N, C-alpha and C positions, 0 to 999 in steps of 0.2 A: 432580521433586522439588526443592525450593529447594536445600538442602544438608544431605541425609541423614546423610552421614558426620560433618559438623561438629556437627550437632545431637546426634547420638548420642554422640559423644565428650565434649561438654559436660555432657550429662546423666549419662553414666558417672562421669566425674570428680566432679561436684558430688555425686552419690549416694554415692560412695565416701567422700569427705570427710564427708559427713553421717553416714554410718554409723559412721565411726571416732569422730567428734565425740560422737555419741549414746552409743556404748559407753563413752566416757571420762566422760560426765556421768551415766551408769547410767540413762538413760531409754530407752523402747522406740525401735527403729530407725525405726519407722513415723513417729514424730514428726520425725526428721530428713529422711525423704523428703518428708513434707508441707511442712516448711519450705523445701526445695529447690523444689517445685512453686509455692509462694507467691511466692519470690524470683525464679525464673527465668520465671515465667508471664508471660501478657500484661498482667496488671494492674499489676505492679510494674515490671520491667525490661524485659520484652518480648523477652528472648533467644530464647525459644521461643514463636513466634507460631502462632496458629491457621492451619492450611492442610494441604496434602496431606502434608507430612512428619509433621506431628503426628498426623494420622489414621492414617498407616501405622504409626508407632511405638506408637500405642494399640491398634491391631488386633494388632500383633505382641505387645504385652504380655498381651493377652486370651488369645491363642493359647498362649502359654507358660504361663499359668496353667492352662489346660485340660490341658496334657501332664502335669502333676504329678498 
């Protein structure tokens, strides 16, 4: 995997900031998460590029959704 720890930390920090910003603006947190995905995704800045790391993180996210 390219840089699993670095990618995970970038996403966690960005999503945390987006959640706080969304709460301050009184909009749903999901909009903040979507904005982070757009900004950090491969189409705009390319911080999170498609590959093995992104596949692993997406599978982990689906597994965590199923636990709930």
